[in-house]
C-alpha positions as CSV (number, residue, x, y, z in Angstrom):
1,X,-17.7,-12.9,6.0
2,X,-13.9,-12.5,6.3
3,X,-12.1,-9.2,6.0
4,X,-8.3,-9.0,5.5
5,X,-7.3,-5.5,6.3
6,X,-3.8,-4.4,5.4
7,X,-4.4,-1.1,7.1
8,X,-4.8,-0.7,10.8
9,X,-8.6,-0.6,10.9
10,X,-10.1,-3.4,13.1
11,X,-13.0,-5.5,11.7
12,X,-15.5,-7.7,13.4
13,X,-14.6,-11.4,13.9
14,X,-15.1,-13.6,10.8
15,X,-18.2,-15.7,10.6
16,X,-16.2,-18.5,8.9
17,X,-13.9,-20.8,10.7
18,X,-10.8,-19.7,8.7
19,X,-8.7,-16.6,8.2
20,X,-6.3,-16.1,5.4
21,X,-3.3,-13.7,5.7
22,X,-0.3,-13.4,3.5
23,X,3.4,-13.8,4.6
24,X,4.5,-10.5,6.0
25,X,0.9,-9.2,6.2
26,X,-1.3,-8.3,9.2
27,X,-4.9,-8.3,9.8
28,X,-6.8,-6.8,12.8
29,X,-9.9,-8.4,14.2
30,X,-12.2,-6.8,16.7
31,X,-13.4,-9.2,19.4
32,X,-15.6,-7.8,22.2
33,X,-14.8,-9.2,25.6
34,X,-11.4,-10.5,24.5
35,X,-9.7,-12.2,27.4
36,X,-7.1,-14.7,26.1
37,X,-5.7,-16.1,22.8
38,X,-3.5,-19.0,21.9
39,X,-1.9,-20.0,18.6
40,X,-0.9,-23.5,17.7
41,X,2.2,-22.9,15.5
42,X,3.8,-19.5,16.0
43,X,6.3,-20.1,13.2
44,X,3.3,-19.9,10.7
45,X,1.4,-17.0,12.3
46,X,1.8,-14.7,15.3
47,X,-1.0,-13.2,17.3
48,X,-1.0,-10.3,19.7
49,X,-3.6,-8.1,21.4
50,X,-3.1,-4.7,19.7
51,X,-5.4,-3.0,22.2
52,X,-8.4,-4.0,24.3
53,X,-10.7,-6.1,22.1
54,X,-8.4,-5.9,19.0
55,X,-6.5,-8.9,17.9
56,X,-3.5,-8.6,15.5
57,X,-2.7,-11.6,13.3
58,X,0.6,-11.6,11.4
59,X,1.5,-14.1,8.7
60,X,5.1,-15.4,9.2
61,X,5.5,-18.4,6.8
62,X,3.3,-20.5,4.5
63,X,1.2,-23.1,6.3
64,X,-1.8,-23.5,8.6
65,X,-2.2,-23.2,12.3
66,X,-5.1,-23.0,14.8
67,X,-6.1,-19.9,16.7
68,X,-8.1,-20.1,19.9
69,X,-9.9,-17.0,21.3
70,X,-11.5,-16.7,24.7
71,X,-14.0,-13.9,25.0
72,X,-16.5,-13.7,27.9
73,X,-18.2,-17.2,28.1
74,X,-17.3,-17.9,24.4
75,X,-14.5,-20.0,23.0
76,X,-13.8,-19.5,19.3
77,X,-11.5,-21.5,17.0
78,X,-10.2,-20.5,13.6
79,X,-7.8,-22.0,11.1
80,X,-5.2,-19.5,10.1
81,X,-3.8,-20.1,6.5
82,X,-0.7,-18.1,5.5
């Protein structure tokens, strides 16, 4: 289940392998044990650690990119569509 949250409430990570966010919008995702993140194309979407275990994803321009998240022993990958 995917939650796009225009407010500043963090949600659990999506079960799907994709996240949709609009241009100029942000979504917060709660990821326990968050250690490191990487984004493929930062001209499409930006990612930042808002606070411990909370990832902020910002839509910059229409397109798709890949988000990699490292949390504990887990590696997760999502497609970000803006």
